C-alpha positions in Angstrom: 0.0 0.0 0.1 3.0 2.3 0.6 4.7 3.3 -2.6 8.5 3.1 -1.9 9.5 5.2 -5.2 9.6 8.9 -4.2 10.4 9.9 -7.7 7.4 8.4 -9.6 4.4 10.3 -10.0 1.5 10.1 -7.5 0.2 6.5 -7.3 -2.4 6.1 -9.7 -2.4 10.0 -10.5 -4.7 10.4 -7.4 -1.9 11.5 -4.8 -1.6 15.1 -4.9 1.5 16.9 -3.6 2.1 20.5 -3.1 4.9 21.8 -5.8 6.3 25.1 -6.7 3.3 26.0 -9.2 2.5 25.2 -12.8 4.8 27.5 -15.3 2.7 29.8 -17.3 -0.5 29.1 -15.5 -2.8 32.2 -15.1 -4.1 33.4 -12.0 -7.6 34.1 -11.4 -7.4 37.6 -12.8 -6.5 36.2 -16.2 -3.0 37.7 -15.8 -0.3 35.2 -17.0 2.3 34.4 -14.5 5.8 34.5 -14.8 7.7 31.1 -15.8 8.9 29.4 -12.6 11.7 26.7 -12.3 10.4 23.4 -12.8 9.5 21.1 -9.8 11.8 18.5 -8.6 11.3 15.0 -10.3 10.4 13.6 -6.7 7.5 15.8 -6.2 4.2 14.7 -8.0 1.9 17.2 -9.7 -1.6 16.9 -8.8 -3.6 15.6 -12.0 -6.9 17.2 -12.7 -10.2 15.6 -11.2 -11.4 13.7 -14.3 -7.8 12.2 -14.9 -7.6 11.1 -11.2 -11.2 9.8 -11.2 -10.4 7.8 -14.3 -7.2 6.5 -12.7 -9.1 5.3 -9.6 -11.7 3.4 -11.9 -9.0 1.7 -13.7 -7.2 0.6 -10.4 -10.7 -0.4 -9.0 -11.4 -2.5 -12.0 -8.4 -4.5 -11.9 -8.2 -4.8 -8.1 -9.4 -7.8 -6.1 -8.5 -7.0 -2.5 -11.2 -5.1 -0.9 -9.1 -3.3 1.6 -7.1 -1.8 -1.5 -10.3 -0.8 -3.1 -11.6 0.9 0.0 -8.4 2.9 0.3 -8.8 4.2 -3.4 -12.1 5.5 -2.6 -11.3 7.1 0.9 -8.1 8.8 -0.7 -10.5 10.4 -3.2 -12.8 11.6 -0.2 -9.8 12.9 1.3 -8.6 15.0 -1.8 -12.2 16.2 -2.5 -13.1 16.7 1.2 -14.7 20.1 0.6 -16.8 19.2 -2.2 -17.9 15.9 -0.2 -18.5 18.0 2.8 -21.0 20.3 1.1 -22.8 18.0 -1.3 -23.4 15.1 1.4 -25.5 17.5 3.0 -27.8 17.8 -0.3 -30.5 15.4 0.0 -31.1 15.3 -3.5 -27.6 14.7 -4.1 -27.4 11.7 -1.7 -30.6 10.0 -2.9 -29.2 10.1 -6.7 -26.0 8.6 -5.3 -27.7 6.1 -3.1 -29.6 5.1 -6.4 -26.7 4.9 -8.4 -24.9 2.5 -6.0 -28.0 0.4 -5.3 -26.8 -2.0 -8.4 -23.4 -2.5 -6.7 -25.2 -3.3 -3.4 -27.4 -5.9 -5.2 -24.3 -7.6 -6.5 -22.5 -7.7 -3.3 -23.2 -10.8 -1.1 -24.8 -10.1 2.1 -22.2 -12.3 3.9 -19.1 -12.9 1.7 -17.7 -16.3 1.7 -14.6 -15.5 -0.6 -12.4 -12.5 1.0 -11.7 -11.1 -2.6 -13.8 -9.2 -5.1 -15.0 -10.7 -8.2 -14.5 -9.3 -11.8 -18.2 -8.5 -12.1 -18.2 -6.7 -8.6 -15.0 -5.0 -9.5 -16.1 -3.6 -12.9 -19.4 -2.4 -11.3 -17.6 -0.5 -8.5 -15.5 1.3 -11.1 -18.7 2.0 -13.3 -20.5 3.6 -10.3 -17.8 6.3 -10.1 -18.7 7.9 -13.5 -19.8 11.6 -12.6 -22.6 13.3 -14.4 -23.9 16.8 -14.0 -25.0 17.5 -10.6 -23.4 14.2 -8.8 -19.7 14.9 -8.0 -17.7 11.5 -8.2 -16.8 11.9 -4.6 -20.2 11.5 -3.3 -20.5 8.1 -4.9 -17.1 7.2 -3.7 -18.1 7.8 -0.1 -21.1 5.6 -0.5 -19.3 2.9 -2.1 -16.5 3.2 0.8 -19.1 2.7 3.4 -20.6 -0.3 1.4 -17.3 -2.1 1.1 -16.6 -1.6 4.8 -20.2 -3.2 5.7 -19.6 -6.1 3.7 -16.0 -6.8 3.8 -14.6 -5.5 7.0 -13.9 -9.2 8.2 -11.4 -9.5 5.5 -9.5 -6.4 6.6 -7.6 -7.8 9.5 -6.2 -10.7 7.5 -5.2 -8.0 4.9 -3.2 -6.2 7.6 -2.0 -9.5 9.0 -0.2 -10.6 5.7 1.5 -7.1 5.8 2.8 -7.5 9.5 4.8 -5.7 10.8 3.1 -2.9 8.9 4.4 0.5 8.7 1.8 2.8 6.8 2.9 6.0 5.0 0.7 9.2 4.5 -2.4 8.2 2.9 -2.3 4.4 3.7 -5.0 2.3 5.5 -4.8 1.5 9.1 -7.2 -0.6 11.2 -9.6 0.8 13.6 -11.2 -2.6 14.7 -12.0 -2.3 18.4 -13.9 -4.7 21.2 -17.3 -4.3 22.2 -17.1 -2.7 25.6 -20.5 -3.6 26.5 -18.9 -7.0 26.7 -16.1 -5.6 28.9 -17.5 -3.1 31.4 -20.9 -2.5 33.1 -20.1 1.2 33.1 -21.5 3.2 30.2 -18.9 5.2 28.3 -18.8 8.9 29.3 -16.5 9.7 26.1 -18.3 10.0 22.6 -18.3 7.1 20.3 -16.6 7.0 17.1 -19.8 8.0 15.4 -20.0 11.5 16.6 -16.5 12.4 14.8 -17.2 13.6 11.2 -14.2 12.1 9.6 -14.2 11.9 5.7 -11.1 9.8 5.4 -12.3 6.7 7.4 -15.1 4.3 7.8 -16.1 2.2 10.8 -13.1 -0.1 10.5 -10.4 1.9 8.3 -8.6 5.1 8.4 -6.3 6.7 6.3 -2.9 7.7 8.1 -2.1 11.2 8.1 1.1 13.3 8.5 1.4 11.8 11.9 3.2 8.7 10.5 6.4 10.8 9.4 7.0 11.8 13.0 7.2 8.3 14.1 7.8 4.9 12.9 4.4 3.5 13.6 4.2 -0.2 13.2 1.2 -2.4 13.5 2.3 -5.7 14.7 0.0 -8.9 14.5 2.5 -11.3 15.5 0.7 -11.8 18.7 -2.9 -11.5 17.4 -4.2 -14.7 18.8 -2.1 -14.8 22.0 -3.5 -11.4 23.0 -7.0 -12.3 22.0 -9.0 -11.8 25.4 -6.2 -9.6 27.2 -9.0 -7.5 28.5 -12.4 -9.0 29.7 -15.1 -8.6 32.2 -13.0 -10.2 34.6 -9.8 -8.5 34.1 -8.0 -6.5 37.2 -5.1 -4.5 36.3 -2.6 -4.1 39.0 0.2 -1.4 39.4 3.0 -2.5 41.7 4.9 0.1 43.7 8.1 -1.4 45.5 10.0 1.7 46.7 9.5 4.5 49.3 12.2 7.1 48.4 14.7 8.0 45.9 17.6 6.8 48.5 16.7 3.3 47.4 18.4 4.0 44.1 21.9 4.7 42.5 22.1 7.6 40.6 25.8 7.6 39.2 26.4 11.2 37.5 29.2 12.4 35.2 30.8 15.8 35.4 28.1 17.0 33.0 25.5 16.4 35.5 24.3 13.7 33.3 22.9 10.3 35.0 23.2 6.6 33.6 22.4 4.0 34.5 19.6 4.5 37.3 19.2 1.2 39.2 18.0 -0.1 42.6 20.9 -0.2 45.2 19.9 -3.7 46.5 18.8 -5.9 43.7 18.1 -8.9 45.8 15.9 -7.1 48.3 14.1 -5.3 45.2 13.4 -8.7 43.7 11.8 -10.1 47.1 9.7 -6.8 47.3 8.5 -7.1 43.7 7.7 -10.7 44.0 5.8 -10.1 47.1 3.7 -7.2 45.4 3.1 -9.3 42.2 2.0 -12.0 44.7 -0.5 -9.7 46.3 -1.9 -8.5 42.9 -2.2 -11.9 41.7 -4.2 -13.2 44.9 -6.4 -10.0 44.4 -7.2 -11.3 40.8 -4.8 -9.3 38.8 -4.3 -10.6 35.3 -2.2 -7.5 33.9 0.6 -6.2 36.3 2.6 -2.9 35.7 5.8 -2.3 37.3 7.2 1.4 37.4 10.3 2.7 35.3 13.7 1.9 36.5 12.8 -0.4 39.2 14.6 -3.4 37.7 17.7 -4.1 35.9 18.2 -6.2 32.8 18.7 -9.3 34.7 16.2 -8.7 37.2 13.3 -8.1 34.4 14.4 -11.6 33.0 14.1 -13.4 36.3 10.6 -12.0 36.2 9.3 -13.9 33.3 8.7 -16.6 35.5 5.6 -15.1 36.8 3.8 -15.6 33.4 4.7 -19.2 33.6 3.3 -20.0 37.0 0.0 -21.5 37.3 -2.4 -18.9 38.5 0.1 -16.1 37.4 -0.7 -12.9 35.5 -1.6 -12.9 31.7 0.9 -10.1 31.1 3.4 -8.7 33.2 5.0 -5.5 32.3 8.2 -5.5 34.1 9.1 -2.0 34.4 11.9 -0.5 32.4 15.7 -0.6 32.9 18.9 1.2 31.6 21.1 -0.5 29.5 24.1 0.0 26.8 24.6 -1.5 23.4 26.2 -0.4 20.0 24.3 1.2 17.2 26.3 1.7 13.7 29.5 1.3 15.6 29.0 3.6 18.5 27.7 2.9 21.9 24.0 3.8 22.6 22.2 4.2 26.0 18.6 3.1 26.3 15.8 3.0 28.6 13.8 0.1 27.6 10.3 -1.3 29.0 10.0 -5.1 28.8 6.5 -7.0 28.9 6.1 -10.7 29.2 3.0 -12.5 27.9 2.0 -16.1 29.0 2.8 -18.6 26.4 5.3 -16.4 24.4 9.0 -16.8 25.0 10.2 -13.5 23.5 9.4 -10.3 25.4 7.4 -7.2 24.1 10.0 -4.1 24.3 9.5 -0.5 23.8 12.4 2.1 24.0 11.9 5.5 25.6 12.1 8.5 23.2 11.9 11.5 25.6 14.7 11.7 28.3 13.9 12.7 31.7 15.4 16.1 33.0 13.7 15.6 36.5 14.7 14.2 39.0 17.7 13.6 37.0 19.2 14.6 33.8 18.7 11.2 32.0 21.5 10.3 29.6 19.9 8.3 27.1 20.4 8.6 23.4 16.9 7.7 21.5 17.2 6.8 17.8 16.3 9.4 15.6 13.1 8.3 14.3 11.4 6.9 17.4 9.0 3.8 17.1 5.6 3.2 18.2 4.6 -0.3 18.0 1.0 -1.1 18.3 0.4 -4.9 19.3 -2.8 -5.7 17.7 -5.0 -8.8 18.8 -7.7 -10.5 17.1 -10.4 -9.2 19.2 -9.7 -5.6 18.5 -7.3 -4.6 21.2 -4.4 -2.3 20.3 -1.8 -2.6 22.9 0.9 0.1 23.3 3.8 0.2 25.7 5.2 3.6 26.8 7.7 5.2 29.3 6.9 7.9 31.5 7.5 11.2 29.6 6.8 9.7 26.2 3.0 10.0 27.1 3.8 13.8 27.7 4.7 14.2 24.2 1.7 15.9 22.4 2.9 14.4 19.1 3.1 10.9 20.4 -0.3 11.3 21.9 -1.7 12.3 18.8 -0.3 9.5 16.8 -1.6 6.7 19.3 -5.0 8.4 19.3 -5.0 8.2 15.5 -3.8 4.9 15.3 -6.7 3.7 17.5 -4.7 2.9 20.8 -7.1 1.4 23.4 -4.7 -0.4 26.1 -1.7 1.5 27.1 0.5 0.4 29.9 3.0 2.9 31.3 6.0 2.5 33.8 7.0 5.9 35.1 9.1 7.6 37.6 7.7 11.2 37.9 7.4 13.5 40.9 4.1 14.3 39.7 1.3 12.7 37.6 -1.0 15.6 37.5 0.5 16.4 33.9 -0.5 13.0 32.8 -4.1 13.5 33.3 -4.7 15.4 30.1 -2.9 13.2 27.8 -4.2 10.2 29.4 -8.0 11.6 29.0 -7.3 12.5 25.4 -6.5 8.7 24.7 -9.5 7.5 26.9 -11.9 10.0 25.1 -10.9 9.3 21.5 -9.9 5.7 21.6 -12.3 4.3 24.4 -8.8 3.3 26.1 -7.9 1.6 29.1 -4.9 2.9 30.6 -2.3 2.2 33.7 0.4 4.2 35.0 2.7 2.7 37.5 4.5 5.4 39.4 7.6 5.1 41.8 9.1 6.0 44.2 6.3 7.3 46.7 8.6 9.9 48.1 10.7 12.3 45.9 11.6 14.6 49.0 15.4 15.3 49.0 16.8 15.4 52.8 17.1 19.5 52.5 13.6 19.8 51.0 11.3 21.8 53.3 8.3 20.2 52.0 7.3 16.7 51.5 6.9 15.7 47.8 4.5 12.7 47.4 2.9 12.1 44.2 0.1 9.9 43.1 1.1 6.2 43.0 -0.8 5.5 40.0 -3.2 6.9 37.3 -5.7 4.7 35.6 -7.9 5.5 32.6 -11.3 4.0 32.0 -14.2 4.9 29.5 -16.7 4.6 32.1 -15.2 7.2 34.6 -16.8 10.6 34.8 -13.5 12.2 34.4 -11.9 9.6 32.2 -8.9 9.1 34.5 -8.5 8.8 38.2 -5.5 9.0 40.6 -4.7 6.7 43.3 -3.1 8.4 46.3 -1.8 6.5 49.2 -1.8 7.6 53.0 2.0 6.6 53.5 4.9 5.9 51.4 4.9 2.1 52.0 5.3 -0.2 49.1 1.7 -1.2 48.0 -0.7 -2.1 44.8 -3.0 -0.2 43.0 -6.1 -2.2 41.5 -8.4 -1.4 38.6 -11.4 -3.9 38.2 -12.5 -3.2 34.3 -15.8 -4.4 34.9 -17.2 -2.4 37.8 -14.4 0.6 37.4 -13.6 -0.2 40.9 -10.1 1.4 42.3 -8.1 0.1 45.2 -5.0 0.8 47.1 -3.5 -2.2 48.9 -0.7 -1.6 51.6 2.3 -3.5 52.1 0.6 -5.5 54.6 -2.4 -6.5 52.7 -1.7 -10.0 52.7 -1.6 -10.2 56.6 -4.2 -12.5 58.0 -7.6 -10.7 58.6 -8.3 -10.1 62.4 -11.1 -12.8 63.8 -14.4 -11.7 64.7 -14.4 -14.0 67.7 -17.7 -14.2 69.8 -20.0 -11.4 69.6 -23.2 -10.4 71.5 -26.0 -8.3 69.8 -27.1 -5.3 71.7 -30.6 -4.9 72.7 -31.5 -2.3 70.1 -30.2 -4.5 67.4 -32.9 -7.2 68.7 -35.4 -4.8 68.7 -34.7 -3.7 64.9 -34.7 -7.4 64.1 -38.3 -7.8 65.3 -39.6 -4.7 64.0 -38.2 -4.9 60.3 -39.6 -7.0 57.7 -38.4 -10.4 56.6 -35.7 -10.7 54.2 -37.5 -12.2 51.0 -35.5 -15.0 49.2 -34.5 -14.2 45.6 -37.4 -16.0 44.0 -40.2 -13.5 45.5 -38.5 -10.5 43.6 -40.3 -9.8 40.3 -38.4 -6.7 38.9 -40.1 -7.0 35.7 -43.4 -6.1 37.1 -42.4 -2.6 38.4 -41.4 0.4 36.2 -38.3 1.2 38.6 -35.4 -0.9 38.8 -34.8 -3.0 41.8 -32.1 -1.7 44.1 -30.8 -2.0 47.6 -28.7 -0.1 50.3 -26.9 -1.6 53.3 -27.7 0.1 56.5 -25.0 -1.1 58.7 -25.1 -0.3 62.2 -22.7 -0.7 64.8 -22.9 -0.4 68.9 -21.1 2.7 70.7 -21.4 4.3 74.1 -24.0 6.6 72.9 -26.0 4.0 70.9 -26.1 2.6 67.4 -24.0 4.4 64.7 -24.9 4.2 61.0 -22.0 3.5 58.3 -22.0 6.0 55.4 -19.9 6.8 52.2 -19.4 10.1 50.8 -19.8 9.7 47.0 -17.1 10.9 44.6 -17.5 14.5 43.2 -17.7 13.3 39.5 -20.4 10.8 39.7 -23.6 11.6 37.8 -26.1 10.7 40.6 -25.8 12.4 44.0 -22.1 13.6 43.8 -20.6 14.5 47.2 -23.5 13.2 49.2 -23.5 11.1 52.3 -25.3 7.8 51.5 -25.5 4.3 52.2 -23.3 1.9 50.2 -25.7 0.2 47.6 -26.9 0.2 44.1 -28.8 -1.5 41.3 -29.8 -5.1 41.5 -28.1 -7.7 39.0 -29.6 -11.0 37.8 -27.1 -12.9 39.7 -28.6 -11.5 43.0 -30.7 -13.6 45.2 -32.6 -10.9 46.8 -32.1 -7.4 48.3 -29.6 -8.4 50.8 -27.3 -9.9 48.4 -27.5 -6.8 46.3 -26.8 -4.6 49.4 -23.7 -6.9 50.5 -22.4 -7.1 46.9 -22.5 -3.2 46.4 -21.0 -2.7 49.9 -18.2 -5.0 49.1 -17.4 -3.2 45.7 -17.7 0.2 47.0 -16.1 -0.2 50.4 -14.4 -3.5 50.5 -16.7 -4.7 53.5 -16.2 -8.6 54.2 -19.9 -9.9 54.0 -18.9 -12.2 56.8 -18.5 -9.6 59.4 -22.1 -8.5 58.9 -25.3 -9.9 60.4 -28.5 -9.1 58.3 -31.5 -7.9 60.8 -34.1 -7.5 58.1 -35.5 -4.9 55.9 -37.4 -1.5 55.6 -40.3 -0.5 53.1 -39.0 0.1 49.8 -38.5 3.9 48.9 -39.4 5.0 45.2 -36.5 7.3 43.7 -38.2 8.5 40.3 -35.2 10.6 39.7 -32.7 8.0 39.3 -35.3 5.2 38.5 -34.8 2.9 41.5 -37.0 1.1 43.9 -34.7 0.9 46.8 -34.9 -1.5 49.5 -33.0 -0.7 52.9 -31.5 -3.9 54.0 -30.6 -3.2 57.8 -27.6 -5.0 59.3 -25.4 -5.2 62.6 -21.9 -5.6 62.9 -19.8 -6.1 66.2 -16.7 -4.8 64.3 -16.8 -4.5 60.4 -14.0 -6.0 58.5 -12.7 -4.3 55.3 -10.4 -6.5 53.1 -9.0 -3.4 51.3 -9.5 0.5 50.7 -12.7 2.0 49.4 -13.3 2.1 45.6 -12.2 5.6 44.9 -14.0 5.7 41.8 -17.1 6.0 43.7 -16.5 6.8 47.1 -14.3 9.6 48.5 -14.5 8.3 52.2 -16.1 6.1 54.6 -17.8 7.7 57.8 -20.2 7.1 60.3 -23.0 9.1 62.1 -24.6 8.7 65.5 -28.3 7.7 65.2 -29.5 9.7 68.1 -28.0 13.0 67.6 -28.7 16.1 65.7 -25.2 16.7 64.8 -23.7 15.5 61.5 -20.4 15.3 62.9 -18.5 12.6 61.3 -16.1 9.9 62.7 -13.7 8.5 60.0 -13.4 4.8 59.6 -10.2 3.1 60.4 -10.0 2.3 56.8 -10.2 5.9 55.8 -7.1 6.7 54.4 -8.0 10.6 53.8 -7.9 12.5 50.7 -5.5 15.4 50.8 -7.4 17.1 47.8 -10.5 17.4 49.8 -8.9 20.2 52.1 -10.9 23.3 52.0 -14.1 21.8 50.5 -17.5 22.1 52.1 -18.7 19.2 54.1 -20.7 16.6 52.3 -24.4 16.8 52.9 -26.5 13.8 54.0 -28.7 12.4 50.9 -32.6 12.5 51.2 -33.1 9.1 50.8 -30.3 8.2 53.4 -31.9 10.6 55.9 -35.4 9.2 55.5 -33.9 5.8 56.4 -32.1 7.4 59.3 -35.6 8.9 60.6 -37.3 5.8 60.0 -34.7 3.7 62.3 -35.0 6.6 65.1 -38.8 6.3 64.9 -38.7 2.7 65.5 -36.3 3.0 68.3 -37.6 6.3 69.8 -39.7 4.2 72.6 -36.7 2.3 73.7 -34.1 5.0 75.1 -32.5 2.1 77.0 -31.0 0.9 73.7 -29.4 4.3 72.9 -26.8 3.4 75.8 -27.8 6.4 77.9 -31.0 6.5 80.2 -30.5 10.2 80.6 -30.6 11.0 77.1 -33.9 8.9 77.0 -35.4 10.8 79.4 -34.7 14.0 78.1 -36.2 12.7 74.9 -39.5 11.8 76.7 -40.0 15.1 78.2 -39.8 17.0 74.8 
């Protein structure tokens, strides 16, 4: 598809290039121009439109590969886009073009059994391009391109695979295949789908490459297409592992010019042990993709980590960070920063060199190649996987190239004193390509001994098409090693501290307080799953967990503060809960499942007391069942899902104060300083009022007889 001969005329006469002008050609006023020097032989003059259309017709008539025919049509659409943009809006013009292409549509099989075009179909496609008065050929070309994409899109992947590794030039086709996100995540995509983009140089499955392919060696690699199939699915958990606390755990050899190379961990054996422990924690929590940070390994240590993808129950893919190393290029030494990734069942690693050297916290002494490479690993089910290293994600030209190339899975080892700057480029990729993205940052603390302030960047950044802000940062309360988790299906984010694999505390024997016995008697029974008939109501069934614990001042209720970017009830205090799923056996199962997803609450530490009457929420479309529960001591197996929950709090049932007592699992959010206190949601307030009313005549259950007497006297 790429013409290697730059001295030839434009391919098929339809590849216009800007020359120095035609000698002797008149300007618009009719005055002759002075004669100009002839164009360089390697610059093709644009042919007149009739000649270009005739050349395209001849090429299409002789072509049997649908992808190449589609490319000819899209190139005409690109070159004549002003006319196409105007005339496609003309209903009469479009109707005439549709009538003309109807004959071609009738010839095309609905489900082609052969990947190629027959001679009769090719001739009909060429003949349909004949223009007449009032119907530009480019309008017909656009409809024919859409028709070919609709009928022959299944053959495009094999066409690209045959050319792999495929490096497109300007005007060449690139694949736009992508997975069905509805099969991957339950969260609706907040970024616009491709159909909202009014691009005339692309169809649903193919786009023409632009000038961006001249800035990078963009390579589409199909060598692992089968092995990468299913790399992301509804059960996927992406983990980032963070082994280091401070910069003091690294060696930074610096020359007399202040250039640093190679950066590496000081104690390789200790680093190996820590990384092994963190990967083990990630895998134990369901991670199938694990990403390590930049420069946290040496070349030898990275090779030793490949064994994780060979273990039973190990990750499907391990991005083993990146490392500094030196080799020879054209007879001279070259210093490189290379990321390496291992895929289960594949002996050879995936590699990617960094092409944007760092200048902070050190002046990185690497020598990138002159024409940097962007390698896109394509899977059979439409994933376009790319590895990038830290600052490469801050290069706007690289981000533009990745977005145009349809990158929808980006894994990034990083070593940066801030991840704030990464948010914009990452959101661009998530929005334009519906991409999933993970950035693993290290170490936790970039402060120097002489720094007056502490510099602790976010530990990780995740991108997900279902996030309201497209990306989310993961913070930690301390600089200890840990693991960040993204559950693709639900968008749940977690941070696991270095002691996350410690054994959970035993609940031991517990005695239910009297007020819990009263609520168990007064609340309704918990209906089994078979009694639920969600199809008979207009509103969708939902449930919340009203978890009560005992205290010296009576029962306290657990509440969550909802994340500020949620569509429904942002920044409100609410009980954990959500909509029922088909697999839930009743409202109690829904409430416990949602509480576990939002707060990491262990259902085994909770005792269900009963249910309250359902509450209709017409604004959000839910019929909400409050499930009342009690716990002697709730157990949390991780941290709250920061994509939904800002913090976990409790409120006293018998007090007018909304003073909140932080839950022991709440790590705090430094970004929330100075914000207004969250307000209690109306449904949550109503539930609390019902509970207060049920216990009003039983002051002894509040833990204070004096308080009860005061209430009786009101």
